[in-house]
C-alpha positions in Angstrom: -15.3 -84.7 76.9 -11.5 -84.9 77.2 -11.3 -87.1 74.1 -13.4 -84.6 72.1 -11.1 -81.7 73.3 -8.0 -83.7 72.2 -9.6 -84.4 68.8 -10.5 -80.7 68.4 -7.0 -79.7 69.4 -5.4 -82.1 66.8 -7.7 -80.8 64.0 -6.9 -77.2 64.9 -3.1 -77.9 64.9 -3.4 -79.5 61.5 -5.1 -76.5 60.0 -2.5 -74.2 61.6 0.5 -76.2 60.3 -0.7 -76.9 56.8 -0.2 -73.4 55.4 3.2 -73.2 56.9 4.1 -76.7 55.5 2.9 -75.7 52.1 5.1 -72.6 52.1 8.1 -74.7 53.2 7.5 -77.1 50.3 7.4 -74.2 47.8 10.5 -72.6 49.4 8.4 -69.5 50.1 8.5 -69.4 53.9 9.6 -66.1 55.4 11.8 -67.5 58.2 13.2 -64.1 59.1 11.3 -61.4 61.0 13.1 -58.2 62.0 11.9 -56.0 64.9 12.9 -52.7 63.4 13.0 -50.8 66.7 14.8 -53.5 68.7 17.0 -51.8 71.4 15.7 -48.4 70.4 14.1 -46.4 73.2 11.4 -43.9 72.9 9.2 -45.8 70.5 5.5 -46.2 71.3 4.4 -49.8 70.5 8.0 -50.3 69.3 7.8 -54.1 69.2 4.8 -53.9 66.9 6.9 -52.8 63.8 8.4 -55.7 61.9 9.9 -56.6 58.6 9.1 -60.1 57.3 11.9 -61.1 54.8 11.2 -63.0 51.6 14.5 -63.5 49.9 14.6 -63.4 46.1 14.3 -66.8 44.2 16.2 -67.7 41.1 14.6 -69.3 38.1 14.8 -72.8 39.6 12.8 -71.7 42.6 15.5 -71.8 45.2 16.9 -68.8 47.1 19.2 -66.8 44.9 22.7 -66.7 46.1 25.8 -64.5 45.4 23.7 -62.0 43.4 22.7 -58.5 44.2 19.0 -58.2 43.5 16.4 -55.4 43.8 14.4 -55.0 47.0 10.9 -53.8 47.7 9.4 -52.8 51.0 5.7 -53.7 51.0 3.2 -51.5 52.9 -0.3 -53.0 53.2 -3.3 -50.8 53.4 -6.0 -50.4 56.1 -6.8 -46.6 56.4 -3.7 -46.2 58.7 -5.9 -48.0 61.2 -5.2 -51.7 60.5 -3.2 -53.7 57.9 -4.3 -56.1 55.2 -1.2 -58.3 55.7 -2.2 -61.1 53.3 -3.5 -60.0 49.9 -1.6 -56.7 50.2 1.3 -58.2 52.1 2.3 -61.8 51.9 0.7 -62.5 48.5 2.6 -59.5 47.2 5.9 -60.6 48.7 5.6 -64.1 47.2 5.1 -62.6 43.7 8.1 -60.3 44.0 10.1 -63.2 45.5 9.2 -65.3 42.5 10.5 -62.8 40.0 13.8 -62.4 41.7 13.2 -59.4 44.0 13.9 -59.4 47.7 10.6 -58.5 49.5 10.1 -57.1 52.9 6.6 -56.9 54.3 6.4 -53.9 56.7 4.0 -54.3 59.6 4.0 -50.6 60.5 2.3 -48.8 63.4 -1.3 -47.7 63.0 -4.0 -45.8 64.9 -5.6 -49.1 65.8 -2.6 -49.5 68.0 -2.8 -46.0 69.3 -0.2 -44.5 66.9 -0.4 -41.5 64.6 2.2 -39.5 62.6 5.2 -39.6 62.7 5.1 -43.3 63.7 4.3 -44.5 60.1 7.0 -42.3 58.4 9.5 -43.4 61.0 8.7 -47.0 60.3 9.3 -46.8 56.5 12.4 -44.7 56.8 13.8 -47.0 59.4 13.0 -50.0 57.1 14.8 -48.5 54.1 17.8 -47.8 56.4 17.9 -51.4 57.6 17.6 -52.9 54.1 20.4 -50.7 52.8 22.7 -51.1 55.8 22.3 -54.9 55.6 22.4 -55.1 51.8 25.2 -57.6 51.7 23.4 -60.0 54.0 20.2 -59.8 52.1 21.8 -59.9 48.6 20.3 -56.4 47.8 21.5 -53.9 45.3 21.5 -50.6 47.3 20.6 -48.7 44.2 17.5 -50.7 43.6 15.5 -50.4 46.8 11.9 -49.5 46.3 8.5 -49.6 48.0 5.0 -50.6 47.1 1.9 -49.5 49.0 -1.8 -50.2 48.8 -4.5 -47.6 49.8 -3.1 -45.8 52.9 0.1 -47.8 52.3 0.3 -46.0 49.0 0.3 -42.7 50.8 3.0 -44.0 53.1 5.3 -44.9 50.2 4.7 -41.5 48.6 5.7 -39.9 51.9 8.9 -41.9 51.7 9.5 -40.7 48.1 8.8 -37.0 49.0 10.3 -36.6 52.5 13.6 -38.4 51.9 15.7 -35.2 52.2 15.0 -35.1 56.0 15.8 -37.8 58.5 14.7 -35.6 61.4 12.1 -38.1 62.6 14.9 -40.7 63.0 17.3 -38.3 64.6 14.6 -37.5 67.2 15.0 -41.2 68.2 18.8 -40.9 68.4 19.3 -42.8 65.1 22.0 -41.7 62.7 22.2 -43.2 59.2 24.9 -42.9 56.6 22.8 -44.5 53.9 20.1 -42.8 51.8 16.5 -43.2 52.9 15.3 -42.2 49.4 13.5 -45.1 47.7 14.6 -45.8 44.1 11.0 -46.3 42.9 7.6 -46.4 44.5 4.4 -48.2 43.5 1.2 -46.6 45.0 -1.8 -48.9 44.2 -5.3 -47.4 44.6 -3.6 -44.9 46.9 -4.7 -42.4 49.4 -3.0 -39.3 48.1 -4.7 -36.1 49.3 -5.8 -35.0 52.7 -8.0 -32.3 51.3 -11.7 -32.1 52.3 -13.1 -32.6 48.8 -11.4 -35.9 47.8 -9.4 -37.0 50.9 -10.2 -40.3 52.6 -11.5 -39.2 55.9 -10.7 -42.3 57.9 -7.1 -42.4 56.7 -6.7 -38.6 57.4 -8.0 -39.0 61.0 -5.9 -42.1 61.6 -2.7 -40.4 60.4 -3.2 -36.9 61.8 -5.4 -37.5 64.8 -7.2 -34.5 66.1 -4.7 -32.0 64.6 -6.2 -31.6 61.1 -5.5 -27.9 60.5 -5.5 -26.8 56.9 -1.7 -26.4 57.1 -1.4 -30.1 58.2 -3.8 -31.2 55.5 -1.7 -29.4 52.9 1.5 -30.8 54.2 0.3 -34.4 54.0 -1.5 -34.0 50.7 1.1 -35.8 48.6 0.1 -34.1 45.3 1.4 -30.9 46.9 4.7 -32.5 47.9 5.8 -33.7 44.5 9.2 -32.3 43.4 11.9 -32.7 40.8 14.3 -35.4 41.8 11.6 -37.8 43.0 12.1 -41.4 42.1 10.0 -43.1 39.3 6.4 -43.8 40.3 3.9 -46.5 39.1 0.2 -45.7 39.9 -2.8 -48.0 39.4 -6.4 -47.3 40.3 -9.9 -47.7 39.0 -12.7 -45.2 38.3 -15.2 -47.4 40.2 -13.2 -47.3 43.4 -15.8 -47.0 46.2 -13.3 -46.5 49.0 -10.7 -43.9 47.8 -11.8 -41.5 45.1 -9.8 -42.1 42.0 -9.3 -38.4 41.7 -6.5 -38.8 44.3 -4.5 -40.6 41.6 -5.4 -38.1 38.9 -4.1 -35.2 41.0 -0.9 -37.1 41.7 -0.5 -37.9 38.0 -0.9 -34.2 37.2 1.6 -33.1 39.8 4.2 -35.7 38.7 3.7 -34.6 35.0 4.1 -30.9 36.0 7.3 -31.7 37.9 8.8 -33.9 35.1 8.9 -37.0 37.4 9.0 -40.2 35.4 5.9 -42.2 36.1 3.3 -44.6 34.7 -0.4 -44.0 35.4 -2.9 -46.8 34.7 -6.5 -45.7 35.3 -9.0 -48.6 34.8 -12.7 -48.4 34.4 -13.7 -51.4 36.6 -11.9 -53.1 39.5 -12.9 -51.2 42.6 -10.6 -51.2 45.6 -8.6 -53.6 47.7 -7.7 -56.3 45.1 -4.0 -56.3 46.0 -2.4 -59.4 44.5 -5.0 -61.7 46.0 -7.2 -64.4 44.5 -9.9 -62.2 43.0 -11.6 -61.2 39.7 -9.6 -58.1 39.0 -6.2 -59.9 39.5 -7.3 -62.8 37.4 -8.8 -60.7 34.6 -5.9 -58.3 34.2 -2.9 -60.1 35.6 -1.8 -56.6 36.4 1.4 -57.5 38.2 2.8 -59.5 35.3 1.3 -57.6 32.5 1.8 -54.0 33.7 4.0 -53.8 36.7 6.8 -56.3 35.7 7.5 -54.6 32.3 7.7 -51.2 34.1 10.2 -52.6 36.6 12.3 -53.8 33.7 11.9 -50.4 32.0 13.3 -48.5 35.0 16.1 -51.0 35.5 14.9 -52.6 38.7 14.7 -56.0 36.9 17.1 -57.3 34.3 
């Protein structure tokens, strides 16, 4: 019996180590993880929020040195209840890293860990602050710091884009910042946008707002109602056959951005459903959306050379 246990333990250790070894070989390993609330008091589940750092690679595949590159904070989806940290997190980071963008996967607080607003907004604002304040160490251009979010993560990056004028949620924690917390671009993918009863995603709304879902609160957190002039450029991607978040969320966002004169690109597909991220799946393979649609847009807005 002891011999069987030893064999099983060895096999398990091999399976655990192989993915890490593969990442090391490719130069993709995220060896840095930042606890964004370290030494900050008054944070519920404070140690839960982290940034995993994937430094930009140059064309030869090694870490880029002595260059200021764009940065993107990645917010996985999960209805504000949990997080899809692989196909909407790590896979996304590896792609951005490969095209010369510094990537930071944000493991933000969720209702599954007992957290509601303002925890999520605090997490992304704090992350933008950390990236900009440590731009020299990360090799980041402070004028090219954006965010990409999937599903509920899309809603989160839209909050960052809309509520940047106020750092009140950070001040409540005794945090003062001298850098801007406004993202330079945001990329909501199959995003939760509205908190309204007709098209809002109920699980995300409940996870974000908890029991306080008054009409006033639903309006305030409906991001189509918070669009304003001066917002950063926005890239939106969703599909009409989305069975999780109604595509009309993105349509209303597109209409609001157009009315406000905010530069943006809206891609509305027919087939592709929800949750494809940048994982190994049919939609990603058939469209190559990140290379064919997103990368040219990043070049267009000046985030990529």
